[in-house]
Phi, psi and omega in degrees: 000117183255136178276136179287147184302323180292326177293317178295318179299318178296319179298318179293317179298317178300329179274001178086018181247140175285130182280078177288165180301317181292318178298317179297318180296314179291323178297321178298317178294315183292311191255000186280351184220043176083182182292142180201165176244131183215142173272163178299319181296318179294319178296321178300315179297319177297319180296314179298319179296331179272011179064034175260114183278098183216142179276161177298323178298320178294321177298312178302313180300316181295316178300318179292324175294316178298320179295313180298330180276356179086010180275338181225159173240134178268132175247105184248141175203163181056031174077310186237003179261128178223141169241151174249129188250126178283345176269106184267004178289166179286111178204170185241178187221147163264139173251122181267106187299321183295321183258345183074019182258164175249146176229135180292145170248128177291157182252005186303317184246005183273135176234138174250116183235163174079023178290144178291165178299142180277150175298150179305141176078014179234160174217159180285125176275310174195164178241127178257125177235127174236119178260119182274129180243146171226157180292145175277157182273000000 
């Protein structure tokens, strides 16, 4: 299922972003085939393979702009590893160590209990849970 350029442009405008050619091209890759998790490096490689002339710095900037506009959710772990998730709903992830990929965990039956008391003047914005999986022998 491919998103039409005018639909993507409208989506970007609604998020407060100008639909430049590079943003539209990257948005088509990101949002054109359903929910997914992608690193900046992987998106850069996909863009180059699609003959989109864009630098890695531009990919990072665009992903961060999309994140700030609420179009993406960043899933960061281990300090320097980040994925950008097109599914911005509240959900959790399995991390597959062998492939380095993320898989969504539904929240329908999941409960988080036993959290410590929050500091005064704060509230929970969201809880990020990443369950690391490895193959059994």
